All heavy atoms as TSV, in Angstrom:
chain	resi	resn	atom	element	x	y	z
A	1	MET	N	N	305.456	23.559	147.611
A	1	MET	CA	C	305.659	23.588	146.161
A	1	MET	C	C	307.063	23.089	145.827
A	1	MET	O	O	307.990	23.123	146.582
A	1	MET	CB	C	305.496	24.988	145.687
A	1	MET	CG	C	304.050	25.580	145.875
A	1	MET	SD	S	302.962	24.881	144.692
A	1	MET	CE	C	301.402	25.320	145.417
A	2	GLY	N	N	307.165	22.602	144.556
A	2	GLY	CA	C	308.426	22.064	144.129
A	2	GLY	C	C	309.456	23.174	143.825
A	2	GLY	O	O	309.177	24.335	143.866
A	3	PRO	N	N	310.658	22.783	143.399
A	3	PRO	CA	C	311.751	23.719	143.132
A	3	PRO	C	C	311.437	24.556	141.869
A	3	PRO	O	O	312.041	25.590	141.696
A	3	PRO	CB	C	312.956	22.898	142.918
A	3	PRO	CG	C	312.433	21.477	142.591
A	3	PRO	CD	C	311.118	21.413	143.282
A	4	LEU	N	N	310.524	24.091	141.001
A	4	LEU	CA	C	310.234	24.864	139.772
A	4	LEU	C	C	309.112	25.795	139.935
A	4	LEU	O	O	308.677	26.438	138.991
A	4	LEU	CB	C	309.940	23.880	138.642
A	4	LEU	CG	C	311.019	22.958	138.207
A	4	LEU	CD1	C	310.528	21.993	137.094
A	4	LEU	CD2	C	312.255	23.731	137.726
A	5	HIS	N	N	308.538	25.918	141.161
A	5	HIS	CA	C	307.378	26.785	141.366
A	5	HIS	C	C	307.660	28.269	140.971
A	5	HIS	O	O	306.833	28.874	140.317
A	5	HIS	CB	C	306.919	26.698	142.861
A	5	HIS	CG	C	305.824	27.609	143.110
A	5	HIS	ND1	N	304.543	27.429	142.551
A	5	HIS	CD2	C	305.691	28.739	143.879
A	5	HIS	CE1	C	303.736	28.401	142.995
A	5	HIS	NE2	N	304.400	29.201	143.817
A	6	ASN	N	N	308.761	28.777	141.343
A	6	ASN	CA	C	309.080	30.157	141.016
A	6	ASN	C	C	310.050	30.331	139.900
A	6	ASN	O	O	310.714	31.354	139.698
A	6	ASN	CB	C	309.624	30.866	142.252
A	6	ASN	CG	C	308.586	31.030	143.340
A	6	ASN	OD1	O	307.398	31.252	143.039
A	6	ASN	ND2	N	308.945	30.945	144.583
A	7	ALA	N	N	310.256	29.260	139.081
A	7	ALA	CA	C	311.278	29.281	138.055
A	7	ALA	C	C	310.821	30.260	136.951
A	7	ALA	O	O	309.668	30.307	136.591
A	7	ALA	CB	C	311.487	27.922	137.444
A	8	ARG	N	N	311.714	31.027	136.402
A	8	ARG	CA	C	311.477	31.938	135.319
A	8	ARG	C	C	312.173	31.416	134.076
A	8	ARG	O	O	313.303	30.958	134.132
A	8	ARG	CB	C	311.997	33.351	135.632
A	8	ARG	CG	C	311.506	33.959	136.944
A	8	ARG	CD	C	310.255	34.799	136.827
A	8	ARG	NE	N	310.315	35.808	135.793
A	8	ARG	CZ	C	309.247	36.403	135.349
A	8	ARG	NH1	N	308.075	36.057	135.850
A	8	ARG	NH2	N	309.275	37.320	134.441
A	9	HIS	N	N	311.487	31.475	132.972
A	9	HIS	CA	C	312.021	31.039	131.685
A	9	HIS	C	C	312.200	32.227	130.841
A	9	HIS	O	O	311.305	33.141	130.770
A	9	HIS	CB	C	310.963	30.032	131.020
A	9	HIS	CG	C	310.566	28.928	131.881
A	9	HIS	ND1	N	311.395	27.818	132.075
A	9	HIS	CD2	C	309.495	28.761	132.682
A	9	HIS	CE1	C	310.734	26.942	132.872
A	9	HIS	NE2	N	309.591	27.580	133.297
A	10	HIS	N	N	313.330	32.290	130.178
A	10	HIS	CA	C	313.699	33.457	129.355
A	10	HIS	C	C	314.001	33.031	127.918
A	10	HIS	O	O	314.537	31.908	127.743
A	10	HIS	CB	C	314.966	34.138	129.891
A	10	HIS	CG	C	314.790	34.664	131.277
A	10	HIS	ND1	N	314.279	35.900	131.544
A	10	HIS	CD2	C	315.086	34.073	132.496
A	10	HIS	CE1	C	314.275	36.070	132.877
A	10	HIS	NE2	N	314.728	34.996	133.434
A	11	ALA	N	N	313.591	33.825	126.960
A	11	ALA	CA	C	313.855	33.530	125.586
A	11	ALA	C	C	314.152	34.825	124.860
A	11	ALA	O	O	313.559	35.886	125.072
A	11	ALA	CB	C	312.668	32.810	124.909
A	12	ARG	N	N	315.083	34.753	123.892
A	12	ARG	CA	C	315.406	35.927	123.053
A	12	ARG	C	C	315.377	35.454	121.598
A	12	ARG	O	O	315.841	34.394	121.271
A	12	ARG	CB	C	316.803	36.484	123.409
A	12	ARG	CG	C	316.869	37.149	124.666
A	12	ARG	CD	C	318.203	37.806	124.869
A	12	ARG	NE	N	318.346	38.288	126.219
A	12	ARG	CZ	C	319.514	38.598	126.842
A	12	ARG	NH1	N	320.620	38.375	126.197
A	12	ARG	NH2	N	319.474	39.078	128.058
A	13	LEU	N	N	314.981	36.394	120.765
A	13	LEU	CA	C	314.921	36.138	119.317
A	13	LEU	C	C	315.420	37.313	118.581
A	13	LEU	O	O	315.015	38.462	118.848
A	13	LEU	CB	C	313.480	35.803	118.875
A	13	LEU	CG	C	313.166	35.668	117.417
A	13	LEU	CD1	C	313.857	34.336	116.942
A	13	LEU	CD2	C	311.699	35.664	117.170
A	14	LYS	N	N	316.238	37.062	117.583
A	14	LYS	CA	C	316.733	38.169	116.700
A	14	LYS	C	C	316.622	37.663	115.284
A	14	LYS	O	O	317.212	36.655	114.963
A	14	LYS	CB	C	318.187	38.511	117.048
A	14	LYS	CG	C	318.752	39.575	116.155
A	14	LYS	CD	C	320.215	39.891	116.592
A	14	LYS	CE	C	320.868	40.918	115.678
A	14	LYS	NZ	N	322.199	41.136	116.024
A	15	VAL	N	N	315.860	38.338	114.462
A	15	VAL	CA	C	315.707	37.965	113.077
A	15	VAL	C	C	316.137	39.137	112.190
A	15	VAL	O	O	315.702	40.235	112.349
A	15	VAL	CB	C	314.174	37.658	112.779
A	15	VAL	CG1	C	314.001	37.267	111.291
A	15	VAL	CG2	C	313.710	36.492	113.685
A	16	ARG	N	N	317.029	38.768	111.231
A	16	ARG	CA	C	317.525	39.813	110.312
A	16	ARG	C	C	316.885	39.564	108.983
A	16	ARG	O	O	316.979	38.432	108.437
A	16	ARG	CB	C	319.032	39.748	110.301
A	16	ARG	CG	C	319.568	40.706	109.269
A	16	ARG	CD	C	321.094	40.712	109.298
A	16	ARG	NE	N	321.429	42.148	109.407
A	16	ARG	CZ	C	322.317	42.676	110.184
A	16	ARG	NH1	N	322.941	41.915	111.059
A	16	ARG	NH2	N	322.546	43.973	110.208
A	17	ILE	N	N	316.276	40.579	108.438
A	17	ILE	CA	C	315.608	40.450	107.097
A	17	ILE	C	C	316.389	41.485	106.211
A	17	ILE	O	O	316.185	42.720	106.358
A	17	ILE	CB	C	314.100	40.781	107.197
A	17	ILE	CG1	C	313.462	39.815	108.169
A	17	ILE	CG2	C	313.478	40.653	105.806
A	17	ILE	CD1	C	312.038	40.236	108.497
A	18	GLY	N	N	317.155	40.957	105.287
A	18	GLY	CA	C	317.885	41.889	104.419
A	18	GLY	C	C	319.034	42.528	105.175
A	18	GLY	O	O	319.510	41.996	106.164
A	19	ARG	N	N	319.441	43.711	104.727
A	19	ARG	CA	C	320.558	44.341	105.356
A	19	ARG	C	C	320.110	45.387	106.427
A	19	ARG	O	O	320.921	45.681	107.328
A	19	ARG	CB	C	321.346	45.100	104.272
A	19	ARG	CG	C	322.071	44.166	103.358
A	19	ARG	CD	C	322.913	44.974	102.362
A	19	ARG	NE	N	323.634	44.077	101.479
A	19	ARG	CZ	C	324.427	44.504	100.541
A	19	ARG	NH1	N	324.632	45.747	100.423
A	19	ARG	NH2	N	325.007	43.616	99.773
A	20	ARG	N	N	318.926	45.892	106.315
A	20	ARG	CA	C	318.506	46.969	107.196
A	20	ARG	C	C	317.473	46.647	108.257
A	20	ARG	O	O	317.315	47.316	109.211
A	20	ARG	CB	C	317.979	48.153	106.376
A	20	ARG	CG	C	318.949	48.708	105.437
A	20	ARG	CD	C	318.414	49.903	104.758
A	20	ARG	NE	N	319.436	50.463	103.807
A	20	ARG	CZ	C	319.149	51.355	102.955
A	20	ARG	NH1	N	317.964	51.887	102.855
A	20	ARG	NH2	N	320.084	51.819	102.179
A	21	SER	N	N	316.733	45.534	108.054
A	21	SER	CA	C	315.635	45.238	108.976
A	21	SER	C	C	316.016	44.173	109.997
A	21	SER	O	O	316.534	43.129	109.640
A	21	SER	CB	C	314.396	44.742	108.180
A	21	SER	OG	O	314.025	45.705	107.236
A	22	ILE	N	N	315.842	44.465	111.246
A	22	ILE	CA	C	316.130	43.524	112.369
A	22	ILE	C	C	314.919	43.576	113.268
A	22	ILE	O	O	314.439	44.606	113.643
A	22	ILE	CB	C	317.406	43.949	113.125
A	22	ILE	CG1	C	318.633	43.860	112.187
A	22	ILE	CG2	C	317.597	42.989	114.308
A	22	ILE	CD1	C	319.903	44.341	112.846
A	23	VAL	N	N	314.515	42.379	113.633
A	23	VAL	CA	C	313.410	42.218	114.640
A	23	VAL	C	C	313.954	41.549	115.851
A	23	VAL	O	O	314.567	40.499	115.722
A	23	VAL	CB	C	312.207	41.446	114.021
A	23	VAL	CG1	C	311.154	41.195	115.067
A	23	VAL	CG2	C	311.677	42.086	112.782
A	24	ARG	N	N	313.805	42.222	117.009
A	24	ARG	CA	C	314.265	41.615	118.258
A	24	ARG	C	C	313.082	41.444	119.187
A	24	ARG	O	O	312.180	42.295	119.282
A	24	ARG	CB	C	315.287	42.523	118.914
A	24	ARG	CG	C	316.567	42.579	118.181
A	24	ARG	CD	C	317.595	43.381	118.987
A	24	ARG	NE	N	318.859	43.577	118.217
A	24	ARG	CZ	C	319.315	44.676	117.755
A	24	ARG	NH1	N	318.621	45.818	117.945
A	24	ARG	NH2	N	320.457	44.688	117.118
A	25	ALA	N	N	313.049	40.291	119.869
A	25	ALA	CA	C	311.961	40.045	120.847
A	25	ALA	C	C	312.599	39.364	122.084
A	25	ALA	O	O	313.563	38.577	121.923
A	25	ALA	CB	C	310.873	39.178	120.278
A	26	GLU	N	N	312.027	39.626	123.236
A	26	GLU	CA	C	312.495	38.963	124.468
A	26	GLU	C	C	311.316	38.626	125.288
A	26	GLU	O	O	310.298	39.385	125.398
A	26	GLU	CB	C	313.392	39.953	125.265
A	26	GLU	CG	C	314.058	39.286	126.415
A	26	GLU	CD	C	315.110	40.161	127.079
A	26	GLU	OE1	O	315.646	41.108	126.415
A	26	GLU	OE2	O	315.459	39.910	128.239
A	27	LEU	N	N	311.371	37.475	125.951
A	27	LEU	CA	C	310.197	36.999	126.734
A	27	LEU	C	C	310.723	36.408	128.047
A	27	LEU	O	O	311.679	35.707	128.065
A	27	LEU	CB	C	309.497	35.857	125.941
A	27	LEU	CG	C	308.355	35.150	126.646
A	27	LEU	CD1	C	307.156	36.085	126.777
A	27	LEU	CD2	C	307.942	33.898	125.879
A	28	ALA	N	N	310.028	36.758	129.082
A	28	ALA	CA	C	310.267	36.175	130.414
A	28	ALA	C	C	308.970	35.781	131.004
A	28	ALA	O	O	308.018	36.521	131.062
A	28	ALA	CB	C	310.966	37.160	131.340
A	29	ILE	N	N	308.867	34.472	131.435
A	29	ILE	CA	C	307.559	33.966	131.943
A	29	ILE	C	C	307.884	32.939	132.973
A	29	ILE	O	O	308.916	32.308	132.991
A	29	ILE	CB	C	306.783	33.343	130.745
A	29	ILE	CG1	C	305.346	33.002	131.169
A	29	ILE	CG2	C	307.453	32.121	130.151
A	29	ILE	CD1	C	304.456	32.675	129.995
A	30	ASP	N	N	306.964	32.787	133.965
A	30	ASP	CA	C	307.176	31.802	135.040
A	30	ASP	C	C	306.446	30.479	134.586
A	30	ASP	O	O	305.739	30.472	133.602
A	30	ASP	CB	C	306.732	32.314	136.390
A	30	ASP	CG	C	305.293	32.628	136.450
A	30	ASP	OD1	O	304.561	32.570	135.469
A	30	ASP	OD2	O	304.853	33.004	137.585
A	31	THR	N	N	306.589	29.483	135.440
A	31	THR	CA	C	306.032	28.191	135.094
A	31	THR	C	C	304.536	28.176	134.990
A	31	THR	O	O	303.950	27.576	134.054
A	31	THR	CB	C	306.501	27.087	136.155
A	31	THR	OG1	O	307.931	27.142	136.165
A	31	THR	CG2	C	306.047	25.724	135.774
A	32	SER	N	N	303.835	28.839	135.877
A	32	SER	CA	C	302.393	28.895	135.833
A	32	SER	C	C	301.876	29.603	134.660
A	32	SER	O	O	300.887	29.152	134.003
A	32	SER	CB	C	301.808	29.525	137.100
A	32	SER	OG	O	302.271	30.855	137.223
A	33	GLY	N	N	302.513	30.647	134.196
A	33	GLY	CA	C	302.205	31.278	132.931
A	33	GLY	C	C	302.363	30.448	131.743
A	33	GLY	O	O	301.561	30.437	130.808
A	34	LEU	N	N	303.424	29.686	131.738
A	34	LEU	CA	C	303.724	28.789	130.602
A	34	LEU	C	C	302.640	27.669	130.580
A	34	LEU	O	O	302.183	27.317	129.506
A	34	LEU	CB	C	305.085	28.173	130.801
A	34	LEU	CG	C	305.690	27.409	129.609
A	34	LEU	CD1	C	305.817	28.300	128.456
A	34	LEU	CD2	C	307.057	26.878	130.011
A	35	LEU	N	N	302.226	27.162	131.704
A	35	LEU	CA	C	301.168	26.149	131.711
A	35	LEU	C	C	299.841	26.760	131.236
A	35	LEU	O	O	299.026	26.098	130.544
A	35	LEU	CB	C	301.008	25.540	133.118
A	35	LEU	CG	C	302.151	24.627	133.540
A	35	LEU	CD1	C	301.994	24.273	135.028
A	35	LEU	CD2	C	302.255	23.446	132.680
A	36	ALA	N	N	299.576	27.992	131.646
A	36	ALA	CA	C	298.305	28.665	131.217
A	36	ALA	C	C	298.292	28.839	129.696
A	36	ALA	O	O	297.289	28.644	129.073
A	36	ALA	CB	C	298.159	29.983	131.897
A	37	ILE	N	N	299.445	29.221	129.116
A	37	ILE	CA	C	299.493	29.436	127.647
A	37	ILE	C	C	299.284	28.060	126.965
A	37	ILE	O	O	298.602	27.950	125.974
A	37	ILE	CB	C	300.849	30.037	127.259
A	37	ILE	CG1	C	300.865	31.488	127.693
A	37	ILE	CG2	C	301.072	29.951	125.768
A	37	ILE	CD1	C	302.232	32.186	127.587
A	38	GLY	N	N	299.870	26.993	127.546
A	38	GLY	CA	C	299.727	25.685	126.955
A	38	GLY	C	C	298.273	25.250	126.987
A	38	GLY	O	O	297.740	24.669	126.036
A	39	ALA	N	N	297.574	25.551	128.063
A	39	ALA	CA	C	296.120	25.212	128.171
A	39	ALA	C	C	295.301	25.978	127.147
A	39	ALA	O	O	294.376	25.451	126.566
A	39	ALA	CB	C	295.623	25.467	129.589
A	40	MET	N	N	295.636	27.279	126.949
A	40	MET	CA	C	294.899	28.059	125.974
A	40	MET	C	C	295.102	27.530	124.570
A	40	MET	O	O	294.180	27.454	123.775
A	40	MET	CB	C	295.288	29.550	126.061
A	40	MET	CG	C	294.727	30.211	127.279
A	40	MET	SD	S	294.976	31.997	127.253
A	40	MET	CE	C	296.726	32.179	127.141
A	41	VAL	N	N	296.324	27.223	124.191
A	41	VAL	CA	C	296.675	26.724	122.874
A	41	VAL	C	C	295.946	25.380	122.641
A	41	VAL	O	O	295.363	25.161	121.564
A	41	VAL	CB	C	298.182	26.605	122.665
A	41	VAL	CG1	C	298.524	25.837	121.357
A	41	VAL	CG2	C	298.828	27.952	122.647
A	42	THR	N	N	295.967	24.510	123.661
A	42	THR	CA	C	295.266	23.243	123.561
A	42	THR	C	C	293.787	23.419	123.302
A	42	THR	O	O	293.184	22.745	122.460
A	42	THR	CB	C	295.489	22.394	124.795
A	42	THR	OG1	O	296.933	22.209	124.969
A	42	THR	CG2	C	294.795	21.068	124.729
A	43	SER	N	N	293.133	24.316	124.039
A	43	SER	CA	C	291.711	24.520	123.877
A	43	SER	C	C	291.378	25.101	122.489
A	43	SER	O	O	290.383	24.740	121.865
A	43	SER	CB	C	291.169	25.412	125.029
A	43	SER	OG	O	291.708	26.714	124.925
A	44	ILE	N	N	292.219	25.995	122.015
A	44	ILE	CA	C	291.990	26.554	120.686
A	44	ILE	C	C	292.119	25.487	119.610
A	44	ILE	O	O	291.290	25.395	118.675
A	44	ILE	CB	C	292.978	27.728	120.436
A	44	ILE	CG1	C	292.700	28.930	121.272
A	44	ILE	CG2	C	293.012	28.129	118.937
A	44	ILE	CD1	C	293.751	29.977	121.273
A	45	LEU	N	N	293.121	24.655	119.698
A	45	LEU	CA	C	293.322	23.588	118.708
A	45	LEU	C	C	292.166	22.525	118.773
A	45	LEU	O	O	291.652	22.100	117.747
A	45	LEU	CB	C	294.653	22.874	118.942
A	45	LEU	CG	C	295.902	23.692	118.601
A	45	LEU	CD1	C	297.137	22.910	118.951
A	45	LEU	CD2	C	295.914	24.085	117.133
A	46	LEU	N	N	291.707	22.221	119.965
A	46	LEU	CA	C	290.633	21.289	120.079
A	46	LEU	C	C	289.282	21.859	119.546
A	46	LEU	O	O	288.562	21.200	118.829
A	46	LEU	CB	C	290.451	20.820	121.485
A	46	LEU	CG	C	291.482	19.843	122.047
A	46	LEU	CD1	C	291.302	19.616	123.516
A	46	LEU	CD2	C	291.506	18.543	121.246
A	47	SER	N	N	289.078	23.153	119.817
A	47	SER	CA	C	287.800	23.720	119.320
A	47	SER	C	C	287.868	23.918	117.823
A	47	SER	O	O	286.871	23.731	117.163
A	47	SER	CB	C	287.546	25.071	120.038
A	47	SER	OG	O	288.561	25.987	119.711
A	48	THR	N	N	289.017	24.210	117.258
A	48	THR	CA	C	289.113	24.325	115.793
A	48	THR	C	C	288.853	22.998	115.116
A	48	THR	O	O	288.224	22.911	114.124
A	48	THR	CB	C	290.534	24.849	115.460
A	48	THR	OG1	O	290.785	26.078	116.127
A	48	THR	CG2	C	290.679	25.042	113.962
A	49	ALA	N	N	289.369	21.890	115.772
A	49	ALA	CA	C	289.158	20.527	115.138
A	49	ALA	C	C	287.668	20.256	115.163
A	49	ALA	O	O	287.150	19.678	114.154
A	49	ALA	CB	C	289.899	19.514	115.948
A	50	VAL	N	N	286.987	20.607	116.164
A	50	VAL	CA	C	285.518	20.384	116.207
A	50	VAL	C	C	284.770	21.207	115.133
A	50	VAL	O	O	283.920	20.670	114.448
A	50	VAL	CB	C	284.947	20.692	117.618
A	50	VAL	CG1	C	283.367	20.674	117.613
A	50	VAL	CG2	C	285.453	19.766	118.617
A	51	ILE	N	N	285.143	22.490	115.017
A	51	ILE	CA	C	284.492	23.340	113.969
A	51	ILE	C	C	284.775	22.728	112.592
A	51	ILE	O	O	283.858	22.720	111.727
A	51	ILE	CB	C	285.055	24.737	114.089
A	51	ILE	CG1	C	284.509	25.328	115.429
A	51	ILE	CG2	C	284.629	25.614	112.913
A	51	ILE	CD1	C	285.178	26.719	115.770
A	52	VAL	N	N	285.975	22.319	112.245
A	52	VAL	CA	C	286.300	21.762	110.970
A	52	VAL	C	C	285.492	20.489	110.727
A	52	VAL	O	O	284.965	20.270	109.660
A	52	VAL	CB	C	287.814	21.499	110.866
A	52	VAL	CG1	C	288.138	20.684	109.629
A	52	VAL	CG2	C	288.567	22.850	110.792
A	53	ARG	N	N	285.423	19.677	111.743
A	53	ARG	CA	C	284.612	18.430	111.563
A	53	ARG	C	C	283.188	18.659	111.297
A	53	ARG	O	O	282.589	18.045	110.430
A	53	ARG	CB	C	284.788	17.529	112.820
A	53	ARG	CG	C	284.117	16.215	112.661
A	53	ARG	CD	C	284.422	15.340	113.785
A	53	ARG	NE	N	283.765	14.033	113.507
A	53	ARG	CZ	C	284.102	12.880	114.073
A	53	ARG	NH1	N	285.118	12.863	114.914
A	53	ARG	NH2	N	283.421	11.813	113.850
A	54	VAL	N	N	282.577	19.621	111.984
A	54	VAL	CA	C	281.209	19.929	111.742
A	54	VAL	C	C	280.974	20.543	110.398
A	54	VAL	O	O	280.018	20.238	109.672
A	54	VAL	CB	C	280.668	20.935	112.840
A	54	VAL	CG1	C	279.285	21.478	112.512
A	54	VAL	CG2	C	280.641	20.184	114.213
A	55	ALA	N	N	281.917	21.404	109.968
A	55	ALA	CA	C	281.843	22.014	108.654
A	55	ALA	C	C	281.933	20.988	107.538
A	55	ALA	O	O	281.353	21.179	106.450
A	55	ALA	CB	C	282.870	23.132	108.520
A	56	ARG	N	N	282.755	19.962	107.729
A	56	ARG	CA	C	282.987	18.972	106.683
A	56	ARG	C	C	281.873	17.906	106.678
A	56	ARG	O	O	281.834	17.119	105.725
A	56	ARG	CB	C	284.322	18.344	106.837
A	56	ARG	CG	C	285.480	19.368	106.578
A	56	ARG	CD	C	286.755	18.680	106.631
A	56	ARG	NE	N	286.849	17.764	105.445
A	56	ARG	CZ	C	287.820	16.898	105.333
A	56	ARG	NH1	N	288.803	16.804	106.166
A	56	ARG	NH2	N	287.846	16.143	104.234
A	57	ALA	N	N	281.081	17.845	107.722
A	57	ALA	CA	C	280.057	16.733	107.821
A	57	ALA	C	C	279.066	16.972	106.653
A	57	ALA	O	O	278.654	18.073	106.281
A	57	ALA	CB	C	279.309	16.820	109.151
A	58	SER	N	N	278.633	15.848	106.046
A	58	SER	CA	C	277.700	15.929	104.994
A	58	SER	C	C	276.279	16.282	105.514
A	58	SER	O	O	275.902	15.673	106.526
A	58	SER	CB	C	277.673	14.610	104.137
A	58	SER	OG	O	277.280	13.596	105.027
A	59	PRO	N	N	275.545	17.136	104.814
A	59	PRO	CA	C	274.206	17.392	105.310
A	59	PRO	C	C	273.332	16.219	105.135
A	59	PRO	O	O	273.479	15.400	104.183
A	59	PRO	CB	C	273.810	18.612	104.460
A	59	PRO	CG	C	274.588	18.477	103.193
A	59	PRO	CD	C	275.914	17.842	103.622
A	60	GLY	N	N	272.326	16.115	105.990
A	60	GLY	CA	C	271.369	14.996	105.845
A	60	GLY	C	C	270.423	15.191	104.768
A	60	GLY	O	O	270.489	16.223	103.986
A	61	PRO	N	N	269.491	14.301	104.508
A	61	PRO	CA	C	268.530	14.433	103.410
A	61	PRO	C	C	267.568	15.617	103.710
A	61	PRO	O	O	267.417	15.998	104.877
A	61	PRO	CB	C	267.753	13.113	103.490
A	61	PRO	CG	C	267.983	12.586	104.830
A	61	PRO	CD	C	269.302	13.048	105.285
A	62	PRO	N	N	267.069	16.229	102.730
A	62	PRO	CA	C	266.195	17.364	102.921
A	62	PRO	C	C	264.910	16.953	103.678
A	62	PRO	O	O	264.497	15.793	103.554
A	62	PRO	CB	C	265.845	17.884	101.538
A	62	PRO	CG	C	266.136	16.755	100.622
A	62	PRO	CD	C	267.229	15.911	101.303
A	63	PRO	N	N	264.323	17.812	104.476
A	63	PRO	CA	C	263.149	17.437	105.200
A	63	PRO	C	C	261.948	17.191	104.253
A	63	PRO	O	O	261.859	17.848	103.189
A	63	PRO	CB	C	262.878	18.619	106.125
A	63	PRO	CG	C	263.602	19.763	105.498
A	63	PRO	CD	C	264.718	19.183	104.726
A	64	GLU	N	N	261.127	16.274	104.652
A	64	GLU	CA	C	259.894	15.971	103.902
A	64	GLU	C	C	258.936	17.128	104.038
A	64	GLU	O	O	258.800	17.699	105.111
A	64	GLU	CB	C	259.274	14.674	104.398
A	64	GLU	CG	C	260.144	13.454	104.160
A	64	GLU	CD	C	260.241	13.075	102.685
A	64	GLU	OE1	O	259.272	13.306	101.916
A	64	GLU	OE2	O	261.301	12.612	102.323
A	65	PRO	N	N	258.205	17.480	102.992
A	65	PRO	CA	C	257.177	18.524	103.099
A	65	PRO	C	C	256.076	18.131	103.996
A	65	PRO	O	O	255.660	16.952	104.013
A	65	PRO	CB	C	256.710	18.761	101.689
A	65	PRO	CG	C	257.178	17.592	100.908
A	65	PRO	CD	C	258.295	16.984	101.625
A	66	ASP	N	N	255.613	19.065	104.801
A	66	ASP	CA	C	254.475	18.757	105.716
A	66	ASP	C	C	253.164	18.965	104.994
A	66	ASP	O	O	252.729	20.114	104.773
A	66	ASP	CB	C	254.596	19.650	106.947
A	66	ASP	CG	C	253.574	19.284	108.029
A	66	ASP	OD1	O	252.991	18.243	107.939
A	66	ASP	OD2	O	253.510	20.103	108.962
A	67	VAL	N	N	252.523	17.881	104.547
A	67	VAL	CA	C	251.311	18.026	103.798
A	67	VAL	C	C	250.072	18.160	104.701
A	67	VAL	O	O	248.987	18.609	104.259
A	67	VAL	CB	C	251.086	16.768	102.887
A	67	VAL	CG1	C	252.177	16.754	101.806
A	67	VAL	CG2	C	251.083	15.489	103.658
A	68	SER	N	N	250.191	17.950	105.953
A	68	SER	CA	C	249.025	17.951	106.834
A	68	SER	C	C	248.636	19.435	107.195
A	68	SER	O	O	247.470	19.695	107.453
A	68	SER	CB	C	249.261	17.190	108.188
A	68	SER	OG	O	250.362	17.808	108.881
A	69	SER	N	N	249.563	20.354	107.151
A	69	SER	CA	C	249.252	21.744	107.461
A	69	SER	C	C	248.753	22.538	106.310
A	69	SER	O	O	248.318	23.675	106.498
A	69	SER	CB	C	250.443	22.403	108.158
A	69	SER	OG	O	251.469	22.464	107.173
A	70	SER	N	N	248.778	22.027	105.107
A	70	SER	CA	C	248.360	22.787	103.981
A	70	SER	C	C	246.841	22.824	103.782
A	70	SER	O	O	246.297	23.553	103.019
A	70	SER	CB	C	249.015	22.226	102.632
A	70	SER	OG	O	248.567	20.922	102.447
A	71	ARG	N	N	246.060	22.014	104.424
A	71	ARG	CA	C	244.592	21.964	104.332
A	71	ARG	C	C	243.930	22.716	105.431
A	71	ARG	O	O	244.125	22.982	106.475
A	71	ARG	CB	C	244.096	20.538	104.367
A	71	ARG	CG	C	244.559	19.908	103.080
A	71	ARG	CD	C	243.896	18.535	102.974
A	71	ARG	NE	N	244.366	17.971	101.729
A	71	ARG	CZ	C	244.037	16.760	101.322
A	71	ARG	NH1	N	243.284	16.024	102.107
A	71	ARG	NH2	N	244.451	16.287	100.221
């Protein structure tokens, strides 16, 4: 395996909202976890695009009535 196989990625976030509210978050993840998250996000975006396309497709003409079964 390459030198990045066991690499750990770290991120910290601090958001201050007003004078009293502070949100802090910290994340540590390795390379394989980061790739897995990227694959999940990609699959979600692709499936959403398909759903939107199907929902926006115009419906076809209404089916013709079946006159042969009425007798």
